[in-house]
C-alpha positions in Angstrom: -8.3 -33.8 -146.8 -11.3 -31.3 -147.4 -11.9 -29.9 -143.8 -8.2 -30.3 -142.7 -8.3 -26.8 -141.2 -11.3 -27.3 -138.9 -9.8 -30.9 -138.0 -6.4 -29.2 -136.8 -8.2 -26.3 -135.1 -10.3 -28.9 -133.2 -7.4 -31.0 -132.2 -5.4 -28.0 -131.0 -8.4 -27.0 -128.8 -8.6 -30.5 -127.2 -4.9 -30.4 -126.5 -5.4 -27.0 -124.9 -8.2 -28.3 -123.0 -6.2 -31.3 -121.5 -3.4 -29.1 -120.6 -5.3 -27.1 -118.2 -4.4 -27.8 -114.6 -7.8 -27.1 -113.0 -9.6 -29.1 -115.6 -12.2 -26.5 -116.0 -13.9 -25.9 -119.4 -14.0 -22.5 -120.8 -16.9 -20.3 -120.4 -19.5 -19.5 -123.3 -18.1 -16.2 -123.9 -14.5 -17.4 -124.3 -15.6 -20.2 -126.8 -17.7 -17.9 -128.9 -14.6 -15.6 -129.2 -12.5 -18.5 -130.6 -15.3 -19.7 -133.2 -14.8 -18.0 -136.5 -17.1 -18.4 -139.5 -15.3 -19.2 -142.9 -16.1 -17.9 -146.1 -19.0 -20.2 -147.2 -20.3 -21.2 -143.7 -23.3 -18.6 -143.6 -24.5 -19.6 -147.1 -24.2 -23.4 -146.3 -26.3 -22.7 -143.0 -28.9 -21.0 -144.9 -29.1 -23.8 -147.5 -29.3 -26.3 -144.9 -32.2 -24.4 -143.2 -34.1 -24.2 -146.5 -33.5 -27.9 -146.9 -34.9 -28.8 -143.6 -37.8 -26.2 -143.2 -38.7 -25.7 -147.1 -40.8 -29.0 -147.3 -42.7 -28.1 -144.1 -43.3 -24.6 -145.3 -44.5 -26.0 -148.6 -46.8 -28.5 -146.9 -48.3 -25.6 -144.6 -48.7 -23.4 -147.5 -50.6 -26.0 -149.5 -53.0 -26.8 -146.5 -53.6 -22.9 -146.0 -54.5 -22.7 -149.8 -56.5 -25.7 -149.7 -58.4 -24.5 -146.8 -58.7 -21.0 -148.0 -60.8 -22.3 -151.1 
């Protein structure tokens, strides 16, 4: 499986959550400490942001250039 390590980590986290006796969720600070970025996560985030916002920025740039003339 391609994302087996992430799946295993998520399943382990769910098991830990179900074992807590008081049923409380972890705080945001505790969750952020447990979240680790893998090698290519940052480049994937940047690429996905460009795919989402790139066309919008191109349209806005085209409108600005058209309005400037």
